[in-house]
C-alpha positions as CSV (number, residue, x, y, z in Angstrom):
1,X,-0.1,0.2,-0.2
2,X,1.2,3.6,-0.6
3,X,1.0,5.3,2.6
4,X,3.0,8.0,1.0
5,X,0.4,8.6,-1.5
6,X,-2.6,8.3,0.3
7,X,-1.3,10.8,3.0
8,X,-0.7,13.0,0.1
9,X,-4.3,12.8,-1.3
10,X,-6.0,13.3,1.8
11,X,-3.6,16.3,2.4
12,X,-4.0,17.7,-0.9
13,X,-8.1,17.6,-0.8
14,X,-7.9,19.1,2.8
15,X,-6.3,22.1,1.3
16,X,-8.8,22.5,-1.7
17,X,-11.7,22.6,0.7
18,X,-13.0,18.8,0.3
19,X,-14.6,17.1,3.7
20,X,-13.2,13.5,4.4
21,X,-16.1,12.1,2.7
22,X,-16.5,8.0,3.7
23,X,-16.8,7.2,-0.2
24,X,-13.6,9.5,-1.2
25,X,-11.5,7.8,1.4
26,X,-12.8,4.6,0.4
27,X,-11.6,5.4,-3.2
28,X,-8.3,6.8,-1.9
29,X,-7.5,3.7,0.5
30,X,-8.1,1.1,-2.6
31,X,-6.2,2.9,-5.0
32,X,-3.5,3.0,-2.7
33,X,-3.3,-0.6,-2.7
34,X,-2.9,-0.7,-6.8
35,X,0.1,-0.4,-8.1
36,X,-1.1,0.3,-11.5
37,X,-4.0,1.5,-14.0
38,X,-7.4,0.5,-12.4
39,X,-10.9,0.9,-13.7
40,X,-14.1,2.7,-11.6
41,X,-15.3,-1.1,-11.7
42,X,-12.3,-3.0,-10.3
43,X,-12.2,0.1,-7.7
44,X,-16.1,-0.8,-6.9
45,X,-15.4,-5.0,-7.1
46,X,-12.3,-4.4,-4.8
47,X,-14.3,-2.5,-2.3
48,X,-16.9,-4.6,-2.0
49,X,-14.5,-7.7,-1.2
50,X,-13.3,-5.4,1.6
51,X,-17.2,-5.1,2.8
52,X,-17.4,-1.4,1.6
53,X,-20.2,-0.5,0.0
54,X,-19.7,2.6,-2.2
55,X,-21.5,3.2,-5.3
56,X,-20.5,3.5,-9.0
57,X,-21.4,7.0,-9.4
58,X,-19.5,7.9,-5.8
59,X,-16.5,6.5,-7.1
60,X,-16.7,8.4,-10.4
61,X,-17.1,11.3,-8.6
62,X,-14.2,10.7,-6.3
63,X,-12.1,9.9,-9.0
64,X,-13.1,12.9,-10.8
65,X,-12.0,15.2,-8.0
66,X,-8.6,13.4,-7.5
67,X,-8.1,13.8,-11.5
68,X,-9.1,17.6,-11.2
69,X,-6.1,17.9,-8.3
70,X,-3.6,16.1,-10.5
71,X,-3.7,12.8,-7.5
72,X,-4.6,10.5,-10.6
73,X,-4.2,10.0,-14.0
74,X,-6.9,9.0,-16.4
75,X,-5.6,6.4,-19.2
76,X,-7.1,5.2,-21.8
77,X,-6.0,2.0,-21.8
78,X,-9.6,0.2,-22.8
79,X,-11.4,1.4,-25.8
80,X,-14.5,1.3,-23.8
81,X,-13.3,2.1,-20.5
82,X,-11.2,4.5,-18.7
83,X,-8.6,3.4,-16.4
84,X,-6.9,5.9,-13.0
85,X,-3.4,5.6,-11.8
86,X,-2.2,7.2,-8.6
87,X,0.2,10.3,-9.3
88,X,2.9,10.1,-7.1
89,X,4.2,13.0,-5.0
90,X,7.9,12.1,-6.3
91,X,6.6,11.9,-10.1
92,X,7.7,8.2,-10.2
93,X,5.7,6.8,-13.2
94,X,5.4,3.6,-15.2
95,X,4.1,3.0,-18.5
96,X,1.8,-0.2,-19.9
97,X,1.9,-3.1,-22.2
98,X,-1.9,-4.0,-23.0
99,X,-2.9,-7.2,-24.9
100,X,-5.2,-6.8,-27.4
101,X,-6.8,-10.0,-27.0
102,X,-7.6,-10.6,-23.3
103,X,-7.2,-6.7,-22.1
104,X,-4.0,-7.7,-19.5
105,X,-2.2,-4.9,-18.6
106,X,1.4,-4.9,-17.8
107,X,3.2,-2.0,-16.2
108,X,6.8,-1.2,-17.6
109,X,9.7,1.3,-17.0
110,X,12.5,2.2,-19.0
111,X,15.3,4.9,-18.1
112,X,16.4,5.1,-21.4
113,X,12.9,5.7,-22.8
114,X,12.2,8.4,-20.0
115,X,15.7,10.1,-21.1
116,X,14.8,10.1,-24.9
117,X,11.1,11.8,-23.9
118,X,13.0,14.1,-21.8
119,X,15.4,15.0,-24.8
120,X,12.4,15.2,-26.8
121,X,10.6,17.7,-24.7
122,X,13.8,19.5,-24.2
123,X,14.1,20.0,-28.4
124,X,10.6,21.2,-28.8
125,X,9.0,24.1,-28.4
126,X,6.3,22.5,-26.7
127,X,5.8,22.0,-23.0
128,X,4.8,18.8,-22.0
129,X,2.7,18.2,-18.5
130,X,3.1,14.5,-18.6
131,X,3.1,11.6,-20.7
132,X,2.2,7.8,-20.9
133,X,3.2,5.1,-23.2
134,X,1.2,2.3,-24.2
135,X,2.5,-0.3,-26.3
136,X,-0.2,-2.7,-27.5
137,X,0.1,-6.2,-28.7
138,X,-0.5,-9.8,-27.4
139,X,1.0,-11.5,-24.1
140,X,2.8,-14.7,-23.9
141,X,-0.7,-16.4,-23.2
142,X,-2.4,-15.1,-26.1
143,X,0.0,-15.3,-28.7
Protein backbone atom coordinates (compact mmCIF):
# COMPACT_ATOMS: atom_id res chain seq x y z
CA UNK A 1 0.00 0.00 0.00
CA UNK A 2 1.24 3.48 -0.79
CA UNK A 3 0.86 5.25 2.56
CA UNK A 4 2.79 8.20 1.16
CA UNK A 5 0.33 8.67 -1.70
CA UNK A 6 -2.80 8.25 0.44
CA UNK A 7 -1.52 10.78 3.00
CA UNK A 8 -0.59 13.18 0.20
CA UNK A 9 -4.04 12.72 -1.39
CA UNK A 10 -5.92 13.35 1.86
CA UNK A 11 -3.81 16.45 2.60
CA UNK A 12 -4.33 17.81 -0.91
CA UNK A 13 -8.10 17.27 -0.67
CA UNK A 14 -8.15 18.98 2.72
CA UNK A 15 -6.20 22.00 1.40
CA UNK A 16 -8.62 22.20 -1.55
CA UNK A 17 -11.57 22.40 0.87
CA UNK A 18 -12.96 18.90 0.44
CA UNK A 19 -14.30 17.10 3.48
CA UNK A 20 -13.08 13.59 4.20
CA UNK A 21 -16.14 11.82 2.85
CA UNK A 22 -16.47 8.09 3.38
CA UNK A 23 -16.65 7.22 -0.32
CA UNK A 24 -13.70 9.44 -1.17
CA UNK A 25 -11.57 7.95 1.60
CA UNK A 26 -12.53 4.42 0.54
CA UNK A 27 -11.50 5.14 -3.05
CA UNK A 28 -8.19 6.60 -1.86
CA UNK A 29 -7.49 3.53 0.28
CA UNK A 30 -8.31 1.21 -2.64
CA UNK A 31 -6.16 3.19 -5.09
CA UNK A 32 -3.28 3.13 -2.61
CA UNK A 33 -3.34 -0.67 -2.79
CA UNK A 34 -3.09 -0.79 -6.61
CA UNK A 35 0.33 -0.32 -8.16
CA UNK A 36 -1.03 0.00 -11.70
CA UNK A 37 -4.02 1.36 -13.60
CA UNK A 38 -7.46 0.30 -12.40
CA UNK A 39 -10.99 0.94 -13.68
CA UNK A 40 -13.87 2.33 -11.61
CA UNK A 41 -15.55 -1.05 -12.04
CA UNK A 42 -12.48 -2.81 -10.61
CA UNK A 43 -12.41 -0.36 -7.70
CA UNK A 44 -16.07 -1.08 -7.02
CA UNK A 45 -15.38 -4.85 -6.95
CA UNK A 46 -12.35 -4.29 -4.74
CA UNK A 47 -14.32 -2.18 -2.26
CA UNK A 48 -17.14 -4.76 -2.15
CA UNK A 49 -14.62 -7.51 -1.40
CA UNK A 50 -13.46 -5.41 1.57
CA UNK A 51 -17.05 -5.13 2.79
CA UNK A 52 -17.31 -1.47 1.80
CA UNK A 53 -20.36 -0.53 -0.24
CA UNK A 54 -19.69 2.52 -2.40
CA UNK A 55 -21.89 3.28 -5.39
CA UNK A 56 -20.34 3.52 -8.82
CA UNK A 57 -21.47 7.15 -9.18
CA UNK A 58 -19.65 8.02 -5.93
CA UNK A 59 -16.53 6.25 -7.19
CA UNK A 60 -16.60 8.23 -10.45
CA UNK A 61 -17.19 11.47 -8.53
CA UNK A 62 -14.22 10.75 -6.26
CA UNK A 63 -12.01 9.84 -9.25
CA UNK A 64 -13.05 13.04 -11.03
CA UNK A 65 -12.12 15.12 -7.97
CA UNK A 66 -8.80 13.29 -7.60
CA UNK A 67 -8.04 13.83 -11.29
CA UNK A 68 -8.80 17.57 -11.11
CA UNK A 69 -6.33 17.83 -8.22
CA UNK A 70 -3.66 15.89 -10.20
CA UNK A 71 -3.76 13.00 -7.72
CA UNK A 72 -4.75 10.43 -10.35
CA UNK A 73 -4.12 10.22 -14.06
CA UNK A 74 -6.82 9.01 -16.47
CA UNK A 75 -5.56 6.44 -18.97
CA UNK A 76 -7.40 5.36 -22.09
CA UNK A 77 -5.97 1.84 -22.10
CA UNK A 78 -9.24 0.05 -22.86
CA UNK A 79 -11.42 1.38 -25.67
CA UNK A 80 -14.60 0.96 -23.60
CA UNK A 81 -13.53 2.06 -20.13
CA UNK A 82 -11.02 4.52 -18.72
CA UNK A 83 -8.49 3.43 -16.14
CA UNK A 84 -7.04 5.52 -13.35
CA UNK A 85 -3.62 5.46 -11.79
CA UNK A 86 -2.09 7.26 -8.83
CA UNK A 87 0.14 10.25 -9.52
CA UNK A 88 3.00 9.74 -7.12
CA UNK A 89 4.15 12.83 -5.18
CA UNK A 90 7.77 12.24 -6.21
CA UNK A 91 6.91 11.93 -9.90
CA UNK A 92 7.74 8.21 -10.19
CA UNK A 93 5.73 6.51 -12.91
CA UNK A 94 5.65 3.64 -15.35
CA UNK A 95 4.14 2.85 -18.72
CA UNK A 96 1.91 0.02 -19.93
CA UNK A 97 1.90 -3.07 -22.13
CA UNK A 98 -1.65 -4.00 -23.14
CA UNK A 99 -2.82 -7.29 -24.63
CA UNK A 100 -5.32 -6.60 -27.42
CA UNK A 101 -6.93 -10.02 -27.00
CA UNK A 102 -7.42 -10.57 -23.24
CA UNK A 103 -6.98 -6.98 -22.01
CA UNK A 104 -4.15 -7.78 -19.59
CA UNK A 105 -2.18 -4.68 -18.58
CA UNK A 106 1.43 -4.98 -17.46
CA UNK A 107 3.52 -2.05 -16.21
CA UNK A 108 7.03 -1.36 -17.48
CA UNK A 109 9.67 1.27 -16.82
CA UNK A 110 12.63 2.12 -19.01
CA UNK A 111 15.16 4.80 -18.00
CA UNK A 112 16.43 5.10 -21.60
CA UNK A 113 12.88 5.81 -22.81
CA UNK A 114 12.46 8.48 -20.11
CA UNK A 115 15.73 10.12 -21.20
CA UNK A 116 14.56 10.11 -24.85
CA UNK A 117 11.22 11.65 -23.86
CA UNK A 118 13.04 14.27 -21.78
CA UNK A 119 15.29 15.12 -24.73
CA UNK A 120 12.31 15.41 -27.07
CA UNK A 121 10.67 17.78 -24.59
CA UNK A 122 13.80 19.94 -24.30
CA UNK A 123 14.27 20.02 -28.09
CA UNK A 124 10.69 21.08 -28.83
CA UNK A 125 8.83 24.32 -28.29
CA UNK A 126 6.06 22.35 -26.59
CA UNK A 127 5.63 22.22 -22.82
CA UNK A 128 4.88 18.58 -21.98
CA UNK A 129 3.03 18.30 -18.67
CA UNK A 130 2.72 14.51 -18.54
CA UNK A 131 3.06 11.49 -20.76
CA UNK A 132 2.11 7.85 -20.94
CA UNK A 133 3.40 5.22 -23.30
CA UNK A 134 1.05 2.34 -24.13
CA UNK A 135 2.46 -0.55 -26.15
CA UNK A 136 -0.20 -2.86 -27.60
CA UNK A 137 0.12 -6.42 -28.81
CA UNK A 138 -0.42 -9.94 -27.54
CA UNK A 139 0.70 -11.26 -24.16
CA UNK A 140 2.51 -14.58 -23.91
CA UNK A 141 -0.76 -16.39 -23.08
CA UNK A 142 -2.52 -15.05 -26.18
CA UNK A 143 0.24 -15.16 -28.78
